[in-house]
N, C-alpha and C positions, 0 to 999 in steps of 0.2 A: 659694118662700119655701127659706132655706137650712136644713139640716137641721143640729137641734143639736149638737156631738162628745158624743161617748159618753166616760164618764171611763174613766182608764184605770188598771189595776192598779197596784201595783207591776212587777211584773216588766215590764210594757208598758212602761209609764214610763222604765224603766230600759233596755230594750233602744233605743226612740225618743232617748234620752238619747247610746246610746250611736253608732247610727248619725250621729243630729247632729254629735257630735263625731267621725267619721270623714269623715262629707262636707265638714267645716271644713277639716281640717285637707288633703281628696285636693283643694281649692279651690283651694290656696295650694302647690300640687308636693308635700307631705308634711312640708310645713315648719312643727310644730308651733308655732316661735318666732313665725312669720309670722304662722300661724293664730290666736295669740291678740291679736297687733295689731290684725290686722283687726278681730277680733272688739269690743275697745277702743273701735277708732274708730269702729263702728256703734254700739256703746250708748250711746258720750259724746253723737252724733249723734241720737239718743232721746231719750235725756237732754235734750238742748236745745229740742228740738219738744215735749215733756211739758210744759217748763217752760213754752214759748211759748203754746201751749194752752191750759195752766193759768190764764196770765196773763191769759185772754178771755177766762173761763166767767164769769158773774156768781155775787156768792159767795150771792144770794138765788134763784139758781136750783139751784145745789148744795146750799143749803140749811146753809152751814157745813162740808160734807165736804171742802172742796177748799182746800187749806193751798196759802197763796201764798209762791212761790219765793223764798229769799233770795239773795242778789247778795253774791257771796263776792268 
């Protein structure tokens, strides 16, 4: 069984965010614009996945907690 993640304090969360930011920029060879673009593309893909999965969840199973995605 996987161990539950311990909650982070504000300082630990800020440090983790700094590390993740540095890693994202480093992955794009130091180009911050490219890092932001890559993250926006990844976020859009994740939003599509959430919408796809949400549409497959039974409203009864979720007891009405899952809102149906609206088509734009």
